[in-house]
Each structure stands twice: as structure tokens, then as C-alpha cells.
C-alpha positions as CSV (number, residue, x, y, z in Angstrom):
1,M,60.0,74.7,107.2
2,S,61.1,78.5,107.0
3,R,63.7,79.8,108.8
4,D,65.3,83.3,109.3
5,F,69.0,82.6,108.7
6,L,70.1,86.7,108.6
7,A,68.3,86.9,112.1
8,L,71.5,83.5,113.6
9,A,73.8,86.1,111.9
10,V,75.7,88.9,114.2
11,P,73.9,92.6,114.3
12,G,77.4,93.3,112.6
13,V,76.3,90.5,109.7
14,Q,72.8,91.5,109.3
15,K,73.6,95.2,109.1
16,L,75.8,94.8,105.9
17,S,74.3,95.4,102.1
18,P,74.2,93.1,99.4
19,Y,77.0,93.5,96.8
20,V,75.7,94.9,93.4
21,T,77.1,93.6,90.3
22,G,79.4,96.3,87.5
23,K,77.2,97.1,84.5
24,P,78.6,94.1,81.7
25,I,80.8,96.1,79.6
26,D,78.3,95.9,76.9
27,E,75.5,96.6,78.5
28,L,78.3,100.5,79.3
29,A,79.2,100.0,76.4
30,R,75.7,100.5,74.7
31,E,74.9,103.4,77.2
32,L,77.8,105.3,76.2
33,G,77.4,105.0,72.2
34,I,81.2,103.3,72.6
35,D,83.3,100.4,71.3
36,P,83.5,98.0,73.4
37,A,86.7,96.4,72.6
38,K,87.3,100.2,73.9
39,I,86.2,99.5,77.2
40,V,88.7,98.3,79.7
41,K,86.7,96.6,82.6
42,L,88.7,96.6,85.6
43,A,86.0,97.3,88.5
44,S,85.1,93.8,89.5
45,N,88.5,92.0,89.9
46,E,88.8,91.7,87.0
47,N,92.3,91.8,84.5
48,P,92.7,92.3,81.4
49,L,96.0,91.1,81.2
50,G,94.8,88.0,82.1
51,P,97.1,85.5,85.0
52,N,100.1,85.7,85.8
53,P,102.1,82.8,83.7
54,R,103.4,81.9,87.3
55,V,99.9,81.3,89.0
56,L,99.5,79.0,85.4
57,E,102.8,77.3,86.2
58,A,101.0,76.9,90.0
59,I,98.5,76.3,89.1
60,A,99.5,73.1,86.7
61,A,101.6,71.6,88.3
62,E,99.1,71.0,91.6
63,L,96.6,69.6,88.8
64,P,97.0,66.3,89.7
65,E,96.2,66.2,93.3
66,L,92.9,68.0,92.6
67,S,91.2,64.3,92.6
68,R,92.5,64.2,95.9
69,Y,91.4,66.1,100.0
70,P,93.5,68.0,101.5
71,D,95.1,67.3,105.0
72,G,92.6,67.7,107.7
73,S,94.8,69.5,109.5
74,G,96.6,71.5,107.7
75,F,100.5,70.6,108.1
76,Q,101.5,72.6,105.2
77,L,99.8,75.7,106.6
């Protein structure tokens, strides 16, 4: 059974173009003939500095709760 799910979307969604990913660093380095280590990729929401230490702390603090379903009512929100 085939189904055209795009037809179910609102017109604005139907007109959206698919996301086009950026080139991998190695491919770009080959094209430009430069050392991949000299390329800093910022185009794909990447951060060359890594996550903020406070973010890592917040994630670590919540790890024990990852095995639980969230509150369905969203009370804490």
C-alpha cells in the first residue's frame, strides 16, 4: 500500500525544499588542497569549542532520570 504523505501536509510545508547538508571537512580539504586540520566547520550548527561546561554539568545531573518517562502533563514546563 503506497501513500502520498506529502499530500497530507499543509501547502506551506509541501513547498519546503529538503535540507542540503554541508560538505564533510575531508571533501572540502581535498577540493581546496588544504590541510583538514586548518578547517573550522561552522555551517552545520557545529561548535569547534565543544559544549559549554555548564551544559555538560546539566546533562550529567539529569542522567539518573533518563530511564523514566517525562511528566505527560508538562507540569514543570
